[in-house]
C-alpha positions as CSV (number, residue, x, y, z in Angstrom):
1,M,0.0,-0.1,0.1
2,K,1.3,3.4,-0.7
3,Q,-0.5,6.8,0.4
4,C,-1.0,8.7,-2.5
5,W,-2.3,12.5,-3.2
6,R,-4.5,13.8,-5.6
7,W,-2.4,16.9,-7.4
8,F,-4.1,18.9,-9.6
9,G,-1.0,20.1,-11.7
10,P,1.3,22.9,-11.5
11,A,-1.8,25.3,-10.8
12,D,-2.7,23.4,-7.9
13,Q,-2.7,25.6,-4.4
14,I,-0.5,23.0,-2.7
15,P,2.7,22.9,-3.8
16,L,4.7,19.6,-4.3
17,D,7.0,20.3,-1.5
18,D,4.3,20.7,1.4
19,L,3.1,17.3,0.5
20,H,6.5,15.5,2.1
21,Q,5.1,17.0,5.5
22,V,2.1,15.0,5.4
23,G,3.6,11.6,4.5
24,V,2.5,11.7,0.9
25,E,4.5,8.8,-0.9
26,G,2.9,9.1,-4.5
27,I,1.0,11.2,-6.7
28,V,-2.4,10.8,-8.5
29,T,-2.8,13.3,-11.1
30,A,-3.6,14.0,-14.9
31,L,-2.6,16.7,-17.5
32,H,-5.6,18.7,-16.4
33,E,-4.6,21.6,-18.6
34,L,-5.7,19.7,-21.8
35,P,-9.4,19.5,-22.8
36,P,-10.9,16.1,-23.2
37,G,-10.8,14.7,-26.5
38,T,-7.0,15.8,-26.8
39,A,-4.4,13.2,-27.1
40,W,-1.4,13.3,-24.4
41,S,1.8,13.3,-26.1
42,L,4.8,11.3,-24.4
43,A,6.6,14.8,-24.2
44,Q,3.8,16.2,-22.1
45,I,3.6,13.2,-20.0
46,S,7.4,13.0,-19.4
47,E,7.4,16.6,-18.7
48,R,5.2,16.0,-15.6
49,Q,6.9,13.0,-14.6
50,A,10.1,15.2,-14.6
51,V,8.1,17.9,-12.4
52,L,7.1,15.1,-10.1
53,Q,10.6,13.4,-10.1
54,A,12.4,16.8,-9.1
55,A,10.1,17.1,-6.0
56,G,10.7,13.3,-5.1
57,Y,7.8,11.6,-6.4
58,E,6.3,9.2,-9.1
59,W,3.3,9.6,-11.1
60,D,1.6,6.7,-9.6
61,V,-1.9,6.9,-10.9
62,V,-3.8,8.7,-13.8
63,E,-7.1,10.3,-12.4
64,S,-8.3,10.5,-14.9
65,L,-7.8,10.3,-18.6
66,P,-11.0,12.0,-19.5
67,V,-13.6,10.4,-21.7
68,S,-14.9,13.3,-23.8
69,E,-18.8,14.2,-24.0
70,A,-18.5,13.5,-27.8
71,I,-17.5,9.9,-26.9
72,K,-20.0,9.5,-24.3
73,T,-23.0,10.9,-26.6
74,Q,-21.5,9.6,-30.1
75,G,-21.4,13.3,-31.2
76,A,-19.9,14.3,-34.3
77,E,-15.9,14.3,-33.1
78,M,-16.5,10.8,-31.4
79,R,-13.9,9.0,-33.8
80,A,-11.4,11.7,-33.4
81,H,-11.5,11.8,-29.6
82,I,-11.4,7.9,-29.5
83,T,-8.2,8.0,-31.6
84,A,-6.7,10.5,-29.1
85,Y,-7.8,8.3,-26.2
86,K,-6.0,5.5,-27.5
87,D,-3.0,7.4,-28.4
88,S,-2.9,8.8,-24.9
89,L,-3.2,5.4,-23.5
90,E,-0.2,4.2,-25.6
91,A,1.8,7.3,-24.8
92,L,0.8,6.5,-20.9
93,A,2.1,2.9,-21.3
94,A,5.5,4.1,-22.9
95,A,6.1,6.4,-19.9
96,N,5.5,3.4,-17.7
97,I,2.4,4.6,-16.1
98,K,0.3,1.5,-15.4
99,T,-2.7,2.6,-13.4
100,I,-5.2,4.7,-15.2
101,C,-8.6,6.0,-14.0
102,Y,-11.3,7.0,-16.4
103,N,-15.0,7.1,-16.1
104,F,-17.9,7.7,-18.6
105,M,-20.0,9.9,-16.1
106,P,-22.1,12.2,-18.1
107,I,-22.3,16.2,-18.2
108,L,-19.9,17.4,-15.8
109,D,-18.1,14.4,-14.8
110,W,-19.7,13.7,-11.5
111,T,-23.2,14.7,-12.0
112,R,-26.0,12.3,-10.7
113,T,-29.7,12.5,-10.4
114,N,-30.1,10.1,-7.6
115,L,-27.6,9.9,-4.5
116,R,-29.3,7.3,-2.8
117,A,-31.0,4.9,-5.4
118,V,-32.1,1.6,-3.8
119,Q,-30.4,-1.4,-5.3
120,P,-32.2,-4.8,-5.6
121,H,-30.0,-6.4,-2.9
122,G,-31.2,-3.5,-0.4
123,G,-27.9,-1.2,-0.6
124,A,-27.9,2.2,-2.4
125,A,-25.9,3.5,-4.9
126,M,-25.7,7.0,-6.7
127,R,-27.4,7.0,-10.2
128,F,-27.7,9.2,-13.1
129,D,-30.9,9.1,-15.3
130,L,-31.1,11.3,-18.6
131,I,-34.8,11.9,-18.3
132,D,-34.4,13.2,-14.9
133,F,-31.5,15.2,-15.8
134,A,-33.7,16.5,-18.7
135,V,-36.3,17.7,-16.1
136,F,-33.5,19.6,-14.6
137,D,-32.2,21.3,-17.4
138,L,-35.7,22.0,-19.1
139,H,-37.8,22.6,-16.2
140,I,-36.1,23.4,-13.3
141,L,-32.9,25.3,-14.7
142,R,-34.3,26.3,-18.0
143,R,-31.1,26.6,-19.7
144,A,-31.4,28.3,-23.0
145,D,-31.4,26.1,-26.1
146,A,-31.8,23.0,-23.7
147,A,-34.7,21.7,-25.9
148,E,-32.0,20.9,-28.7
149,S,-29.9,18.5,-26.6
150,Y,-32.9,16.0,-26.3
151,S,-35.0,14.2,-28.8
152,A,-38.8,14.9,-28.8
153,A,-39.3,11.5,-26.9
154,Q,-36.8,12.6,-24.4
155,R,-38.3,16.1,-24.0
156,A,-41.8,14.7,-23.8
157,A,-40.9,12.1,-21.1
158,A,-39.2,14.9,-19.2
159,A,-42.4,17.3,-19.1
160,E,-44.5,14.4,-18.0
161,R,-42.0,13.2,-15.2
162,F,-41.6,17.2,-14.2
163,H,-45.3,17.6,-13.8
164,A,-45.6,14.3,-11.8
165,L,-42.8,15.5,-9.3
166,S,-43.8,17.1,-5.7
167,D,-42.3,20.3,-4.9
168,D,-39.9,18.4,-2.6
169,G,-39.0,16.3,-5.6
170,K,-38.0,19.1,-7.4
171,K,-35.7,20.3,-4.6
172,Q,-34.5,17.1,-4.1
173,L,-33.6,16.5,-7.8
174,R,-32.0,19.9,-7.8
175,H,-29.9,19.2,-4.9
176,N,-28.8,16.1,-6.4
177,I,-27.6,17.4,-9.4
178,I,-25.6,20.3,-8.1
179,A,-24.2,18.3,-5.0
180,G,-21.0,17.3,-7.2
181,L,-20.3,21.0,-8.5
182,P,-17.6,22.9,-6.9
183,G,-18.8,25.2,-4.0
184,A,-22.0,23.4,-3.5
185,N,-23.4,22.1,-0.2
């Protein structure tokens, strides 16, 4: 077991040198400055490794190699983004980084519509439901041009679900969706 720390790159408010004080043994990071869908080059990865090594660390875990919205939604740039993703994986392997986290979470990476969805075994898990998100987007947030993001069937299902929700249900949905956003409580 190795005690690792999530470091958000050179822009992180906590300098790498300070991490030794709390017993950090390894670093979990990513090339946060690159937008999803961009290939990570071996040179960029090696540069980040050099920064970490100069501070006495190894880059132990990539968290995360982002899966772009174009991939998740099969958007127009999906093929190019898949190629960039594969190229990034190859570059990380060439740099001998073996642990790579990823996620296929929609919207803002962490967004969930239900924070305590009861499972068949009786436990609870977080869940994302596109129609619930459409309820939020179309009827609670009322984002401009939101309708263009959904099919006619999705818009109709969202309207029906919105009208069936109680005021408390609407408040809970709003709370669930913004819970993962920075600064949300």
